[in-house]
C-alpha positions, 0 to 999 in steps of 0.5 A, a space after each residue: 888887771 894884775 892879781 899879784 905885784 911886787 913892791 921894790 925899794 932902793 935901800 941900803 944907800 947910807 954910808 959912813 956918817 951919812 944916812 940916806 932913806 927910811 930903810 927901817 920903815 920901808 922894810 915893813 911895807 915893800 916886798 923886795 929891797 934893792 940893796 946898794 953895793 958900795 959903788 953909788 952908796 952903801 958900805 959893808 956895815 950898811 949892806 950887812 944891816 940892810 940884808 938882816 932887816 930884809 931877812 927879818 921882814 921876809 923881804 926879797 933881797 936884790 943887788 943894786 949895782 951902780 956906776 962907781 960914782 959915790 960923789 954923784 950918787 950914781 946919777 951921772 952917766 959914765 963911759 965904761 968899757 963892756 969888760 969894766 961894766 961886766 966886772 963891776 956888776 960881778 963885783 957888786 953882786 958878789 959882795 951882796 951875795 956873800 952878805 946874804 949867804 952869811 945870814 942864811 939867805 940868798 939874792 933873788 934879783 938884780 936892778 941897776 941903779 940910776 944912770 946905769 939903769 937908764 942907759 941900759 934901757 936903750 944901749 945894747 952893748 951895756 945891756 949885754 955886759 949886764 946880762 953876761 955878768 948876771 948869768 955868770 954869777 947865777 942864772 936864777 937871778 931875776 933882772 929888773 928892767 923897764 918894760 920893752 927896754 933893750 935890757 929886758 929884750 937882751 935878758 929874755 934872749 939869754 933865757 933869764 927871768 925879767 921883772 918889768 918895772 913901773 915907778 909909783 913915785 916918779 913922773 913919766 913922759 908921754 913916751 914912757 920915760 922917767 922925767 929928769 930929776 931936775 924937772 919940777 914934776 920928777 917926784 910924786 910926793 902926795 900919798 893920795 896921788 901915789 895911791 891913785 897912780 898905783 891903782 891905775 897901773 895895777 888895774 888898768 895898765 896905765 900911768 898918767 904922764 906929766 903932760 896930761 897924757 897916758 902911757 900903757 904898761 903892765 909891770 911885775 914890780 912897782 918901785 918906791 925910792 927910800 929917799 923920796 920925801 915921806 916914802 913910807 907914807 907913799 908906799 903904805 897908801 899904795 899897798 892899802 889901795 891895792 889890798 882893797 882892790 884885791 891885788 896881792 903884793 909879794 916878793 918876786 922870788 915867790 911867784 915870778 920865777 914860776 914862769 921861767 925855767 930854773 
């Protein structure tokens, strides 16, 4: 049974005249924010505002780099060379780091967005480019990755801290992958169902799959998407059930890095 876990959320994805997600509400519930860095969502004003909200709420700040695909919201796979991907990561992490420093705080983690993160789960070349980028910026940054993924292995081999991630509001297949967003069971939007799922993940290390099976995992962080319908209600229900079970929810930077060299 987990005694401590992080709740992370993809935030700061609005841009220009477009508002996406319930950022203000989620900041009072989650403990780490994955802040879009302008490629799949977000813009400079939104990045600054999101960093400020995170700082005010004591929420850990993470860079959320994506493919340069604003029109597709970063959910379409793109073929970039390793150097293109590496420098795209450095560019996006650097932008968020600057906003954090301007407000007297810092970035604690990096989590790829959408198709980029999904591809890194099995693509060695892409994973190496990501890890090289993160290590070149700051080796203290935690990399958020799927458990037992290629990205998690490459990051650990490079001596970087890895946070294993589970999803509280997304459907799983029997082999532990997220079902496609085109699938009718891609999203779990009932607060009671999400609370039940998160409780089992935290206390049993098991997530129920869309085909009635089970998959075993032991995460360090559980993700909720700010643009999921009723996202604040889902995350609040999950926090409440974990509190009753005696599981503490806290930012990764407060506890995970204690197990890794600086």
